[in-house]
N, C-alpha and C positions, 0 to 999 in steps of 0.2 A: 794666415796664409793661405790655407786651402779655400776658405771662402772668397778671399781676394782673387785668387787664381780662377775658381769657379766662375765668379762674376765677370771676369775678363773674358774668358772662353765663352761664356753664354751670350755675352754681348756680341762678341766677334761673330759667331756662329748666327746669330739673329740679323747682323747686318751684311753677311756675306752669303752663306749658304741658303739661307731662307729666301733669298731673292730669286734663286733658280738659275742664275747665269754668271755666278763668280764660284766655279768649282775648286780653284785653288789659291792658296794664301802664300804670300811670301813675308816672313817676319825678318826684320833687321833690328836687333836689340842690343843696347849697351845698358850699362847701369845707370844711365841718365835718361834713356827714353826709348820707347818701343814703337818703331815704324812698322805699318802694314801696308803692304801692296797686293793689288789682284786686277785681273782684267778679264773681261768677257771673251769667249773664244772668237765671236765675230768683231770684236774691237768696239762694240758699240757703248761699252762702260769701261772707264778707267778708274779704279779706286786707290787714292792715296790716303791713309789715315795714320793719326798719332795719338796713343794714349795720352791722358792727362799726367798720369804718373808712370815712372818706370816699373815694369812688372818683374818681380824679384825671380832671380834664378834663371832668366831666359836669355841671357846674353850670347849673341851669336847670330849668324844667318842662317835660316832654314825654311824648308817649305811645309806646309801643312795640306796635305792631300786628303781624299776620303772624308770629307767633312760631315757626311751624313752618318759615319761611323761615330765621329766625335760627338755629335749631337744626340746620337742614341745614349752613348755613356753619360753625358751630361743630364738627361732626362731620366736615366735609370734610378728607381725608388732607393735602390742599395746605396746610392751616392748623395742621399738627401741631407742625412745629418750623421755626425760622428765618421766622417769619411776622410780619406787623405788623397790629395792629388800630388804627386812627387814629380820633378822634372828629372828625367833619367838622362846621365851625362856619360860620354865616353871620351877617352883621349884619342885623338887623331891627328897625325903629323905634328906631335909635340903640343898641341892645344886641346883643351877640354871642351867639348861643344855639347849643346843639348841634342838628344837623339830621339826623345819621345816623352810621353807622359804615362805615369803607372797610377791607375786608380785602385783603391782598396777600401771596401767598407768597414765599419766600424769593429765588426766581430773578426775581421781578418779572414773570412771565408769566401770572398767573392771578389775577384780583381780582374782588370783588364788592363792591356797595354796598347796604347797608341803611339804609332811610329811617326816620326818627322822625316821629311825628305831631305836629303844632304844639299849643301850649297851648290855644287856643281849641276846637279838634276834641277833643282828649282830654278836656277839662273838660265838654264837652257830651256826649260818648259815655259817659263814666264819671262819671255823678253818683253819686259814692260815698256810701254811707249811713254817716254819722258815727256809730260805736258809741259811746253815751254812758257805757259801763262799767257794771259790775255788781258787786253783792257776791257774791263767788263762795262757795257753802256748801261746795263739796267741791274740794279739789286734790291732785293726785297724779301721779306719774310711771308711765305705764303700762308693764308688763312685756311682753316678746317673748311669753312663754307667753300671756298674756292677748290679746294682738293676734292671734296663731295661734288660739286659741279662737273670737275673733270671725269668723275666716275660715272655720273649719269650719261655724259656724252659719249664716253667710251663704250658703255653697255649698249647704247643706241646705235653706234657705229662699229660693231664688232669686225666688220669687213675691212676696216681701215687698220693698217700696221703702224701708220705714222700720224702725226697731227702737225698742223702748221702754225707757227707763231709770228705774230706782227705787232707793231704799235700802231694804234689810231687815235689821234687826239688825246695823248697822255694816258690812254688805256692799252694795257697788254692783253691782246685778243688771240685766243687759242681756236682754231677751226678744224673740222673734220670734213673730208671729202671736197668736192668742188662743184662747179656748175653742171657737170654732166652726172652727177651721183645724188644720193640722198646726202644732203649737206647739214652741217650744224656748227654753230659757233657761239662763243660767250667770252665776256671780260673775266680773265683769270685774275688779273690785279689793275685796280683803278689807280689813278694818280701817279703813274710812274714818271720820273724825271727824265730818264734817258729816252733815246729813239733808236729803232732798227731800220736801217734803209733799205733792207730786204727781209723777204719772209724765209724762215728757215724751217725745217722739218726735223722731229725727233720721234723716236719709237715709242708707242703708247705703253706697251707693256713694262718696258724698263723704267721710264718715268714715273708711272703709277706705282710700281712695286716699291721704288726709292721713297716716294712720297707717303707710302702707307707704313713706313718704319717709324719706330718710337724714337722721339727726340726732337730738339729745337732745330727747326730748318730754316736755311737761307737759300735763295735762288739767286744766281747771277748768270746774265746772258750776254754774250758778245756777238757783235755784228759781224766777227771774223768766222762765225759759225760754231760756237761752243756754248754748251749750257753746264752750269756747275750747280749742283745741289749739295750743300754741306748739312750733315745731320750730326749734332752734337748730343751724344747719348748720356752724358755725364761722366762716362768712363773714358770714352774715346770720341775724338772728333774724326768723322768719315767725310771724306771729299770725294764725290762721284762727278767724274768728268764725262759729258756725253757730246761726243762730236756732231755736227749736223748731219742728216742723211738727206740724200737726193730724194725726191718724192716717189 
């Protein structure tokens, strides 16, 4: 149970907090599924995720703030082996709800409490944008080589906050800058079947950060101006939606 919970929490922190722009998580859990939501403060990224299996003892709707603190507890050597992580619960309005996590080392002489945010506050703070779905014009699994090429271009064009995406003869082309600047472009994915009628822009940092995560990745692009990157970590399937930005 402890290792299962710790694996889930470590995976969760790695795919949210580590990105640097998802500071707050909302968990909606039943005994059948655990759903995770988050959103960047500037709304550049919307996260919807679901674990492969329900996480024991987490039933309820609550928030997870201060993810840096949680990250520190999870990395603490005192909680490496023979530790316990227990879900703390309280009764409120006639129902028992999770209010936090209690960490304790094997010797019982080192402990920490991490507090959840209650339902009302997380619902107020994280007014998630419900993504209505899109018809995806292009879908593919990005290669490590393409992700590396994106890193090369991004490091050469640090002054550019966004990059442009277009299709050209069945190739998906990413470009930085324009005719009036130092420019660069490359084929991110060859042989795509769909087409984009117009060029869209997406933020460099957010896309790169998500593509750097551990897990199997799928990218989908809609000509309505949305990019979806799905990252399957083996524990959870994370779905990051990025609305297109104006250049």
